[in-house]
N, C-alpha and C positions, 0 to 999 in steps of 0.2 A: 665303879667310882663311889667313894665314900661321900656321904652328904649328911648334913644335920638340918632337921626341920623344926621350925619354931611356929606354933599356931597360937595367936592370942585369943582370948575370950571372945572378942569381938568379931572374929572370923565368921560368926553366923551370918553376918551382914553379907558375906560372899555369897552364901546359898541363895539369897534373893536377888542378886545382882543380875541384870540382863546381860548375858554374855553373847555379844555379837560376833561372829567368826571371821578373821583375816586370812621350805620348804621343806665301794662295794662293800654294802654293809649288812651286817646281821644284827638283829635286835637282841637285846638281853633283858631280862626281867631285873628291875632293880631290888636289891636287898632292902630289908627294912631300915627305915631311917630312924636315927636316935633322936630324942627330944621329947616334947610334950604334946605331940599330935594326939588328937582323938582317934579312937580305933577306927580303922579304915572301912568306909562303907563303899557300896558300889560306885566305882569311879564314873563320873559322867562322861559321856562319849564325845560331847560337844565342847567347845570353849577351851580345850587344853592349850597349854602355853609351851612353845617350842624355844629352846634356848641353845644357840650354836656357840661351841667353843672350839679350840683348835683340835681338828680331826674327829669331831664328834658333835652330836646333837642330843640334848636332853629333853625329855617330854615330861612336863609337869602337870600335876592335878591343879585345876584353876582355883580351888578353894584352899587346900592345904599347902600347896606347892611342893607336895611330896613327889619325888621323881618316880614316874611309873614305868619308864623305859628309856633306853639309850641306844643310838645307833653310830656306828663309825662312818665317817665321811671323809672327803678331802680336806686339806689343811684349812682353807677358809671358804666358807659358804655363806651366801646370803639367804635370808628367810622372807617369804611373803605369803600371806594368807591367800588360800584359793578361793574362799568365800562360801564353801558348802558346810561349814562347821566341823570338818573332819581333817581336811588335807592342807598341807603347807607346800608351797612350790619352793624347792631347794635349787639354787643355782649351782651347777656342777659343770664339769668340762663337757659333759654330754649334752646339756641343756637344762630344761626345767623338770627336775625329778621330783615325783610327788611323795611326800612323807605322809603316811597314814598315822595320824596321832591317836587314833582309837585302838590300833592293833597293839601297840605302836611298832612300825616297821617303815623302813625307807623301801618303797615298792620299786618294781621293774618299769613302772610307767614313766616314760620320759618324752617330753615334748621337745623335739630336736631344736637346738639352737647353738650356733658357734660361739656366740657371746650373749648368754642370756642376761637381760637387763630388767626393765620395769615390768611389774604385774599390776594390773588395774581392775578392780572389781566395780560394776555398776549395773543396777537393774537386771540382774540375772545373767549377766554375761562376764566372763573372765577373759581378759586380753593380755596376751604375752608378747613382748617385744624383743626381737633379736638384734642386738646391736651390731652384730657382725655381718648380717646380710640385709638389715632394714626390713625384715618381715614381720608383719603382725599376724598373730594367730588368735582367733576368736573361738570360744568354746562356751557352751551353756554351763553355767556354774554348777548346776546340779546334776550334770550328765555323768558323773563318775559314781558308779555303784561300789558299795563296800566289797572289797575282795575282787574288784575288777581286774582282768589280765590284759585288756586291750584299751587303747585310747578311744575316746568317743570321736564322733565326726567333728571336724572343725572347718573353719572358713579362714581364708588367709588374704592378706593384701601385702604386695611386695612394693616397697618404696623405689624410687629411681636410684637411690645409692644408700649404702650402708652408713649408719650414723647412730650416735647414742641418743635413742628417741624414746617416745612413749605414745600410746594410743588409748583411746577410749571409744566405746560404742554407746551412744544415746539411746533413749527409750524408743525412739522412732526408727532406729537402725542406722542412723548417721554415724559414720566413723570419722572421728577427729584424730589426726595424726601429725607428728612433727615432720618438718622437711629440713634435710641437711645432706652433708657429704662429709669427705675426709677433711675438708678445709674448714668446716664449721656448720652451725645450724642457724637457720634464718627465720623460721616461722611455722605456720601450720596450715593444713588444708582440710576442708570438710568434704566428705565423699558420701555418695548414695549408692547402695548395692543395686545393680541391674544385671539379672542373668548372670553371665560369667565374667562380668567386668564392674569396675566402679565408675561412677560419673562425678565429676568435680562440681560441687555446689557453691563453695566459697573457699577463698584463700587469703593468707596474709603473709608478707615478707617483713613485717614491722617488728619481729621479735628475735633480735640477735642472741645467740647462746640460749635458745629456748630449752627450758628444763622444768621437770616437775609438773604435776597436773592435779586437779581436783575439781569436784563438783558441788556447787553450793545450792541453795534453794532455788526452786523453779528450774532446775536442771540447767543452771548457768555454769559452764566450764571455763576454767581459768588455767593458764600457763604462765610460768615465770619466764622473764626475759632479762637481760643484762642492763636494760634501761626502763624497766617497769614491769608490766603485766599485760597479758593478752586474754580477753574475754571471748567466748563464743555464746551468743544469745540472739534469740528471735532469728535464727537462720543466717547470722553474719558475725564477723569478727570485729571487736572494739578494742583499740590500742589505749591503755592507761600508761601516762609517762611518769617515770620517777623524778623526784625533785633534784636528783644529782645526775651529772652527765653519765657516770657509772653508777647505776643503782640496781644491783642484781637481787631478784627474788628468784631462788633456786628450788624452793620447796613450798608447797601449798598444804596448809592444815585446815581442813574443811569440815563443816557439818552440813549434811544435805537438807537440814531444817532451818539454817541460818543463811541470810544473804551476805554475811560478812566472812570473807576469807582472811585467815591469818597466814602470813608468809614470813619467811626469813629475810634478811636484808643485809647487803654488804656494799658499802660505797667506795671502798679502797681496793682496787684491783691488785694492788701490790702488798697488801697486808699479809703477814705471815701467820701460819697456823689456821686452824679450822673454828676457832671460837668466834661468835658473833655477838653483838650487843644491842641489836635494834631488830624490830619486826615492822612488817607492813600490815595495814589494815585496809582491805579492798572491799568496798561496798558495791556488790555487783548490781544492786538496784539502782543506786544513784550513780554508778560508774565513777567512784572516786577512789584514789590511792593515797593513804596517809602513812608516814614513817614515824613510829614511835621509838624514841631512845630509852633504853632501859637503865635503871641504876647500875653503877660500876660493878657491884657484886653479882649481878644476874647476867652471867654469860653462858652460852649454850651452843650446842652443835646441831646439825640437821637432825640428829636422832632424839632431840630432847624436847620436843613439842608435841602436844596431841590436843585434840578437842575431847570434851567430856560432858559430864552433867551441866545442864542449863546452857549448852553451846558455849560454855566458857572455854578459854584455852589454858593449858597446864604446861608450865615451862619448868624442867628439871635443870636447875642452875649450878654453876660451879661451887656455889656456896653450900651445896648438898640439900637444898630445899626445893620444894615444888612451889612455884609461885603462880598464883591464879590471876589471869588476865581477863578482864571483861572487854571483849572485842568492840562492844557498843560504845565504849568510852575510851578505851586504850589505857585505863587504869589498872594497876596492880591492886587487888582487893583482899588477898589472903596469902598466906604462905605456910607450908608444913615442912618441918625438918624430917628428912627421911634417911639421907646418907651422909658420909663424911665429906667435907670439900674435896675437890678434885680438880685436875688440871687438863687441858685440852690435849688431844692426841697428837703425836708427831706425824702420823699418817692417818688418812680418814679410815682405813680398814682396821687400825688398831683398837683393841677393846677399850671402850669408854662407856660411861653410864648412858643408858637409854630409857625411855618410857614408851609404853604402849597402854591404851585404855581399852576396856571392854565393860560396857554399862558404867556402873559407879567406882569400878575398881581400876587403878592403875598398877601395872607391873613394871617395876624398876629394876635395872641391873646396877650392881655395884662391883666392878671388876677387881678393885683393889682388895675386897675381902672374898671374892669369889661367891658373891651372894646375889639373890634375888629376892625382892620384896613385893608384897601386895599392899596397896594402900587404898583405903576407902576415902574417895574424894569428897564424900559428903560430910565427913568428919575430920579428915586429915590424919586418921589413926592408921598405923601399920598394923595390918591384921594377920599376916603370916610372912614367914621369911624362910629361905632355905640356903645352906651354904654348901657349894659344890667343891670339888677338888681341882677345877680349872676355872679360869677367869671367863665368865660369860661375855659373849661378843654380840652377835646378832639375836634379835628378839621378835617373836611373832606370836599372835594368838589366833587360834583356829576359829575365825569369826564365821557366822553363818546366819 
């Protein structure tokens, strides 16, 4: 694949950024990129950026965005950080297949799943959910050694029925997992491990359409509902009701040092398309939920919100700018022009701009120009860019 790399002088800021890590193919070394990049130093083994495109994944250097390797994949794959600074979980027809970004190569390590779904990292545990069976697989995040040829030991929990779900394991070992079946999703349950089974500690059926998960300060977990949100704190569930009869929060954008969760929000169940124009602000300490309507030119999808420096929220909007939202006030406090204006996708899987944050750096895709950009969120400056030969789709950073 041909690619053009542009490295701005300010890219030195990337070197100091704290990069925290967040998936039948042969790898190939990337030929030298054209452009004005500085001479290539030893590539960092952690924090690399994975970008999926049709039938492939490119692995990028986190500082220069130079393509350090590519692997062939199935037509459409989703990418999730595994949490160890090195691996990405790639959803394939076989399950969760591990991409080793340091090699880089798509390994033969696959956590079996008939319909691989959400991957959640929290407090040293990585939790995989199989929508096709309702099975939760729990693994120590740092259990996979470089060059491993066998999967590590895992722990599993099987839900009563298959559904599109998500699970998380808290620091004390409590498993929070969604409840649902082929007819829909209704809520969540808290389980404690005990020998060869799980004991129910708490449950709630007050979260229709439950989707999305996050963990805020003081390890308060939040799930989105079609009529608000569901918290788990102090050993029990707390329901927060949306101001609209249908008020769906489907994705939670969290910082584990902030009590305020930013969520997406949709109040019209019949609205066409995937663009949204409002966010929820959930104060997990005060147990409140507020809806903030955004300006008309600030529209986004589920891929376009991330938390970053100072626990602020960063929204990549259809006007091509990153808008900075202060969760404490609900005010937009800054904006950085990054890409050209864009329109929402016809289908959620279609390539459209996305944002992922590692430290002070936001990685932004621009499918219309086959580009990926690195933006310093402390200055708003684009510090590196790369042009690929295919439209970037899914994006993940090997956080750790």
